[in-house]
C-alpha positions as a printed Julia matrix, in Angstrom:
183×3 Matrix{Float64}:
  13.7    21.75    1.3
  14.63   22.39    4.87
  13.79   19.93    7.66
  11.68   23.03    9.19
   9.87   24.04    6.06
   8.73   20.05    5.55
   8.01   19.48    9.14
   5.41   22.95    8.56
   4.15   21.2     5.28
   3.43   17.74    7.42
   1.63   19.49   10.11
  -0.62   21.83    7.46
  -1.49   18.62    5.52
  -2.06   16.72    8.53
  -4.54   19.47    9.76
  -6.3    19.49    6.45
  -6.72   15.52    6.24
  -7.89   15.49    9.62
 -10.44   18.33    9.99
 -11.64   19.35    6.48
 -12.07   15.75    4.98
 -13.34   13.82    7.9
 -12.83   10.28    8.52
 -11.35    7.78    5.5
 -13.73    5.29    4.9
 -13.87    4.69    1.07
 -11.95    4.11   -1.82
 -13.27    7.55   -3.2
 -12.32    9.15    0.18
  -8.87    8.25   -0.61
  -8.81    9.07   -4.47
  -9.51   12.44   -3.5
  -6.38   12.88   -1.51
  -3.23   14.83   -2.79
   0.02   12.57   -2.6
   1.2    14.73    0.85
  -2.43   13.68    2.42
  -1.64   10.23    1.44
   1.41   10.13    3.06
   0.25   11.75    6.26
  -3.01    9.41    6.41
  -0.42    6.54    5.95
   1.81    7.6     8.82
  -1.05    8.4    11.11
  -3.06    4.93   10.34
  -2.99    2.29   12.95
  -0.52   -0.73   12.23
  -3.16   -3.68   11.75
  -2.11   -7.07   13.28
  -1.81  -10.05   10.66
  -4.71  -11.72   12.26
  -6.89   -8.61   10.72
  -6.93  -10.3     7.36
  -8.47  -13.24    5.88
  -9.85  -14.06    2.53
 -10.12  -11.69   -0.34
  -9.69   -8.13   -0.59
 -10.41   -5.6    -3.33
  -7.69   -3.15   -4.4
  -7.34    0.22   -6.17
  -4.16    2.15   -7.2
  -4.06    5.59   -5.74
  -1.06    7.24   -7.53
   2.51    7.23   -7.38
   5.85    8.0    -9.43
   6.95    6.29  -12.79
  10.14    5.18  -11.91
  13.15    6.72  -13.86
  11.03    9.78  -15.19
  10.05   11.21  -11.65
   6.68   12.13  -13.05
   2.99   10.58  -11.49
   1.18    8.25  -13.43
  -2.38    9.22  -14.36
  -4.58    7.34  -11.75
  -7.9     7.67  -13.65
  -6.11    5.68  -16.58
  -4.5     2.82  -14.25
  -7.73    2.0   -12.16
  -9.59    0.52  -15.59
 -10.8    -2.97  -15.87
  -8.05   -3.66  -18.29
  -5.74   -3.55  -15.03
  -5.12   -7.18  -13.92
  -4.44   -6.5   -10.16
  -7.65   -6.84   -8.27
  -6.42   -6.9    -4.81
  -4.78   -9.27   -2.41
  -5.92  -12.41   -0.79
  -4.89  -13.55    2.84
  -4.57  -16.62    4.48
  -3.07  -18.61    7.43
  -2.95  -15.74    9.64
  -1.76  -15.73   13.09
  -0.25  -13.07   15.91
   3.3   -14.03   14.06
   2.45  -13.16   10.41
   0.36  -14.69    7.45
   0.65  -15.41    4.07
  -1.48  -14.7     0.76
  -1.21  -13.97   -2.86
  -2.01  -10.71   -5.4
  -5.48  -11.26   -7.05
  -4.85  -11.09  -10.82
  -7.67  -11.15  -13.53
  -7.37  -11.12  -17.15
 -10.52  -12.06  -18.72
 -11.87  -15.36  -17.48
  -8.63  -16.02  -15.9
  -8.3   -15.4   -12.33
  -5.1   -16.34  -10.43
  -3.15  -15.79   -7.03
  -0.17  -14.69   -8.18
   3.19  -13.53   -6.4
   2.8   -15.1    -3.35
   3.85  -13.14    0.02
   4.58  -13.38    3.79
   2.95  -11.01    6.31
   4.61   -9.55    9.53
   4.72   -6.37   11.63
   7.8    -4.46   11.65
   9.23   -0.81   11.33
   8.48    0.96    8.09
  11.08    1.31    5.57
   9.96    4.9     5.33
  10.36    6.01    8.83
  10.49    4.74   12.51
   6.41    3.79   12.31
   5.07    0.19   12.83
   3.68   -1.14    9.51
   2.3    -4.55    8.04
   4.79   -5.81    5.69
   3.9    -7.82    2.74
   7.17   -9.52    2.16
   7.82  -11.28   -1.38
  11.05  -12.71   -0.6
  10.19  -16.06   -1.01
  10.95  -19.05   -2.88
   7.92  -19.14   -4.9
   8.54  -16.13   -6.7
  10.79  -15.29   -9.61
  14.41  -14.46   -8.14
  14.51  -10.83   -9.63
  11.57  -10.07   -8.04
  11.97  -11.29   -4.31
  14.36   -8.29   -3.06
  13.01   -5.6    -5.72
   9.48   -5.19   -4.54
   7.94   -4.57   -1.41
   4.63   -3.39    0.0
   3.57   -2.06    3.66
  -0.24   -1.77    4.95
  -1.62    0.42    7.5
  -5.49    0.32    8.63
  -7.91    3.44    8.13
 -11.13    2.01    9.3
 -12.26   -1.59    9.8
 -12.33   -2.66    6.31
 -10.14   -0.07    4.6
  -6.36   -0.38    4.51
  -3.71    1.92    2.93
  -0.67    0.62    1.31
   2.63    1.76   -0.15
   4.45   -0.32   -2.6
   8.15    0.29   -3.2
  11.1    -0.78   -4.98
  14.97   -1.44   -4.07
  17.07    0.14   -6.24
  21.07   -0.09   -5.67
  20.55   -0.74   -2.08
  18.14    1.97   -1.54
  14.32    1.8    -1.09
  12.05    4.19   -3.0
   8.51    4.69   -2.87
   6.66    3.54   -6.08
   3.1     3.76   -5.36
   0.09    3.98   -2.81
  -2.88    1.38   -2.74
  -5.62    0.43   -0.96
  -7.53   -2.6     0.04
 -11.02   -3.37    1.46
 -12.63   -6.36    2.53
 -14.65   -8.04   -0.32
């Protein structure tokens, strides 16, 4: 696909997200978006300061690709109570960054796993700023540290849109979209 065709599609998608759908304020609003509309919403969203986060946030997966197969995974089957990932928890937030972990629930077992640090920097998918969720810290398994990454943008006061990715053979690849809202 040529750059002109891609620019035209993004411009058309940007208009449809901004005009016909109205503001994005809920998980349901985001679940109704196409992958292209999610990408535009992410690029157009504000970059949150690390200080915007404190405490627990509910999370939902919005869509993504099945690595190695190229196909999309079915969101309606992913966001079931059986999915152990329930969101993130943030602490120690300051202007320079913060820390946190992933909220995992399996039956009565509730844990904060796969800790991370946060800081603002350029997105891995373009020259836009984003809040990076960095898993490259000693508390995580060595194989995971450089493999996975997340980025986060702010859509509304308490609604955030994220992208998750994976680094394979030195290249960053999009894996899934996700969202958080304050509990």
